[in-house]
N, C-alpha and C positions, 0 to 999 in steps of 0.2 A: 518644184521651186519656181517662182515667178521668172519669166524670161528676162526681166530687167534686173534681177537680183543675182549676183554671182559672188563667190568667194574669190577675192583677189589675193595679193601677196600678204595682206594683213587683215583678213576677215572680210566682212561686207561693209562697204563704205559708199556714201553718196550724200545727196542733199537731204537734210533733216526735214521731215514732213513731206518730202517728195519720194525719194527711194527708201529712206530710212524712216519708217512710220511706227507708231505705237502698235498697230496690228502686226507688223513684221516682228517687232521685238517680243510681243506676246507669243507668236508662233515659234520664235527661236527658243524661248523658254520651254515651251511644250516639247520641242524637238530635243533639247538637251536632256529633259527628263526622260524621254524615250530611249535615247542612246546611252546615257550614263546612269548607272545605278549607284550614284554617290551624291552627297550634298553638293550644292553649287553655290559658290561665293561670288556675289555680284558687286562690282565696283564701277565707278564712272568718273569722268572728268568734270570740268566746271562750265561746260556749255549750257546755255539756257534750256536746250532740248534734252540734256542728258538725264535729269531726274525723272521725268515722265517715261522715258524709254527704259530706264533701269527698273522703274516700278512695274512696267508692262512685262519685262523679262521675269521678274519675281512672281507676278500673277500667273504667267504661263507655267512656270516651274510648279507652283502650288496646284494649279489645275491638272497638271500632269502627274501629280502624286510625289513630287520630289521636294526635298527640303532646300529652300533657298534662303541664304543669309545675306542681308543687306550690309555691305561694307561702306556705303556712302562714297564720298570723294576719296579716291586712293589711286596712286600711280599704277599703271599696268603691271610693272614688276612687283608691286606690293600685293596686288591680287594674287599673283603667282606664288609669292611666298606664303600667304595665308592658306591658299588652296593646298600647297604641298605640306605645310605644317599640320593641317587639320584633315588631311586625307580626302580631299574633294577635287572638284574641277572649278574653273573660274570662268566668269563671263564679264567682259569689259565693254562698257559703252563709251567710246571715244573715237575721234577721228584724228588722233595724234597731232601732226603738224598742220593739218588743214584749218581753214578759217572757221569761225564759230557757226556759220550757217550750214556746215557739213556735220555729219556724225557717222558713227560706225558701230558695228557689233562684232566682237571677236570672242572666240571660245578657247580657253586654255585647258588642255587635257590633264589627266592625272599627273600629279607631281608638278603642275604649273607650267608644263612645257607646251610648245606649239603643237597643234594637231598634226598627226601624220595624214597622208593623203587618203588612206582607206577610211579613217575615222571622219575626216572632213566630208568625204563622199557620202558616208552613212548619215551624217548630220544634214547635209544638203537634201538627201532623199527624204528624210523624216520631215524636214521643214516644208517640203513640197506637199506633203500629205496632211499637214495640220491646217485646220480651219481657223479663221479669225474668231476672236471671242464673241460669244452671243449674249453677253451680259455686261453691265458696267463693271469696270475693273476696280478692285478694292485698292485702297492706299497701300503703300509699301510698308513692310514691317519696320520696326525701329532699327536704327543703324547700330551695328555691333561696336560698342565703345572700346573694345580691346584691339581691334585690327591695326589701327595706326601705330599704337605702342609696340605691338608685336613686330611690325615691319621695321620701325626705327631701331629697336633693340637687336633685331637680326642683323641689320647693317653694321651697327657698332660692334657687334661680336666678330664680324668678319674683318673689320678694319678698326681695331681699338686704339690706334696710335694717337699720340698727343700732337696736335697740329697747331699748338699755341704760337708758333713762330710765324704763322702765315696770316696775311690779310686777304680774305676771299671776297670776291663779288659774285653773288649768286642770283641768277635771273631765272625765275620760275615760269616764265611765259604766261603768267596769269592762269596757269593750268593746274593739273593734279598735284604737282610738287609744292604748290603754294601752302598746303596744309602740313607739310612734313619737313621741308628743307631747312627752315630756320632752326627747328628743334634739333635736327640731325647735325648740322654743321656747327652750331653753337656748342653742342655737347663735346665736340672735338677739342675745344679750347681756342679755336681760331677766332680772330676778329672777323666778323661777318657783316657785309653790307648787302642788304636784300634789295632786289629790283623786281618789279612786276609780280608781286605776290598778293595782289588785291583783285581777285576775279570778280567780274560783274555779270557773267553769263555771255557777254559778247566781246570781251577784250582778249580772249585766249589767242595766243600766237600773233596778236595784232601789233606789229612794230616792235616785237620783242622775242625773246627766247632763241632757240638754236637756229631759226630761220632768218632772224634779223638781229645781229649782235652789236649794232651800232651803240646802243646805250651801255652795253657791257664794256666795249672798247673805251668809250668816253669815261666811264666810272673808274676802270682800272688805271688808265693813264692819269686821270685827273686826281685820283686819291692816292696814287703811288702804291696800289695794291700789288700783291704777288701773283695773283691768279684769278681769272674770271671763269665761271662755270655757267653755261647756258643750256637749259633743258627745253624740250618740246612739250606740247600740251599734255601728253600722258607720261612724260618723264622716263621714257625708255631709251632716249638717246642723249648724248652730250656733245656739245662743241665748246672748246676752251679758248681762252684769250690769255696770251702770255703778258708779262709785265711791261713789255714795250707796246702792247696793243695789237699784236699780230694774232690773227685768228688761226687756231689750230684745229683742224677737222679730224674726222675719224682716221684718216690715213696717217697724219702726224702721230696720233695717239697709238695706233697699232704698231707703228715702227718702234716707238719708245717702249711700249709694254713688251713687245716681242723680244727686243734686245735685252731688256732687263730680266725677263723670265729666263731667257737662254743663259744669261750670265750667272743666274742663281740656280741653274740646272733644274728649273721649275717648268720649262716649256716642254710639254709632251708632244713629240712629233714636230709638226710645223705650224703654219698659220693659214687659216682659210679666209680668203678675201672674195670680193665680188668683182664682176667685170668692170665696175666703175672705179676701182682703186687705181691710183696713179702709177704710171710706169716707173717712176722714181722709187716707189715703195718696193716694187719687185726687184729693182737693181740693188737697193740698199740691203734688203734681207738676203737676197741671193749671194751677195758679196761675202757674207759671213756664214754661208752654208745653211741658212734656214729655208726649208722647203716651203713652197707656196702652192696651194690648190685654189683654183678660181671657180666660183659658182655664178649663177644668175643673181640679180639683185633680189634682196629679201632675206631677212634674218632667219626665216624658216629654212631656206636653202643652205645658208651658212651652218646652221645648227645640225642639219642632216649630214652634211659633209664631215663635220667634226665628229659626230657620233659614229659614222661609218669607219673612221680612222682611229677612233679613241684619242683624238687630239683635244686639247683643253683651251684653245684660244682662237678666236676669229672675230671678224666684224666687217663693218661697212664704212665707206667714206662719209656717209651721212651722220655717223656718230653712234650707231648701234654697235656696241662691243659686247662680246659674250665670253665670260670667264666661267667655263662650264664646271670647274671644280667648286665654284662659289655660288652660282645661281643657275636656274634652269633656263633663263632667257636673258636678253639684253636688259641692262638696268643702268639708266643714266646716273642715278644717285650713287650707286656702287662705284661706277666708273669715276665719278667725281672724287669720291673718297680715296680711291686707289691712286688717282693722279696727284691729289694733294699729298698723299703719303710719299709718292715717288719724288715729287719736288722737294719735300722735306729731307729725304734721304740722299738724293743725287744732285740737287742743285736747281737753278732757275729753269723754267720750261723753255724759254727762248734759247738758252745755251744748249740744252739737251737736244732740242729739235734741230738746230742748225748744225750741230756736230754729227747728228745721226744720219741725215739724208738730205737730198736736194730734189725738190719737186720739178717734174717735167711740165712745161706749159700745157694747160688743159682747159677746156671749156665745155659747158653743157648748154644745149639749146633745146627748149621744149617747143614742139610743133603740134598744133591742134590735130587731134587724131583724124578728123574728117578732111583735113587738108593734106596730110602727109602722102608723098609719092616716092616710093623707094628708088625708082629709076632716076628721078630728078636729083635725089641726094647723091646717088652714085656718079652721075654726070658731073655735078659740082665738084665732088671730091677728085675725080680724075683730072679735071681742069687744073685744080690747085696743085696736085702732085706733079703734073707735067711741068708747070711753070717753075716749081721749086726743086725739081729733080730729087724728090724725096725717096730715100732708100726703103726697102721693105721692113727693116728693123727700127726705123726712125720715127714711126708714127703708128697710131692705133685709133680705130673708130669703133664705137659700140652703139648700136641702135636697138632700142627696146621700148615697147609700149609700157606706160606706167600702169601699175597695179592699183593705184589709188586715185588717179586723176585722168581726165579725158585727153591725154597728150601722149605723144611719142617723144621719148628722150633720145637726143643724138649727142653723144659725147665724142670729142676728138682730142687727142693729145699728140704732140710731136716734139722732137728735140729743138726745132726752130719755132719760136713764138710767132713768126710771120705766117707760117703755115696755118696755125690755129686761128690767128686773127682773120686771115683772108677767108678761110672756109666758113667760120661762124658768121662773118659779115654777109657773105653770099647766101648762107642758109637763112638768116633772118630776113634778108631782102626778098628772098624767094617765097618764104612761107609765113611772113608776118608772125614771128614767134611770140611767146608769152613770157618775157624776161622776168616778170615778177615772181615766177615760180621756179626759175632755173637753178636756184641754189638749195632746193628742198627735195631731192630725190628720196625715195623710200629707204 
């Protein structure tokens, strides 16, 4: 495997035509053909670089003797559903929430689930042994016209409820959900206002979607809608907006879903969260006896912890939620349907969230990886703690390198907002952080 290429928390990701090239995509197709003796279903998002990369994956599969099926533009969880339904593996060309000039390659194993580490290592080894193509690549095979309908009907079968009492604002981030969200949510009977569902190859995630919900907030409050749903570029995460225009992230949604599942005796075990989830979530669920297990960031880690315990619910603050009884991986569209059904059954999202929990002040700062110094961060934190006499149970700091961007993410939360504000101000001054990405962890 090239020294510059590595599997991160969500496959291989980098600059399109830089780290993520047609040659690499072709080699990945050959590696998938070598490791898996099954058909491979290839889908992609709406970036201008995605179609040629998907075509290269399909060419590599063909040259490796595997059957490759072109799914065209389809959300990552849609590729997982098709792969599981048709007994194959999935390959997705997408950089999720990243800008259009990035791209990524990820492989979904049998059943549409994330790869385990052993399979990922086998794939990385095979990728390192495969040569670049020695001939011009053929064009991709025709897109399977049944894949999108299969995915939509699958989701409606899982959540068949009548949502005609709701007015929904749906932001597709000009990404992979742009082709399916309108059909899906209109089929529920809801009144649907669509935003950012006109991709042009370069507008994916640009000022829209789950990483920038300003337009959703404006539309929900301006139109008097009941609920806003904002997806990311490959539609595996969801951030919601309530009727008052308050943004509700994955922590809000996990609290509400966990409490509702427990009340209906449908929560098996406890809830798996990541180190980024707010301290308030832990307090709210712990107060009603719901056990919590914490993992590192990445839905693969969440899913593995769920599988080890046979639990059926977990997720991330960023909006990746996993309902393992319903789907093999996180699915933003499924989460949106389930949230709309919950609001229909239980009441407005703002009231549900405010009654369920209180968020502890929290901030996330991204520091360029080549500038980060652990000792300097520790020194800044010690200074702030001493000035405010912070007790050991009244604060929490998590430091972790991003798996998808060249930054180190530093998260702090404390019972006193002044502690969070002072530390983050000092951190930004010391390291010249990159605030434009601070609300988009993996």
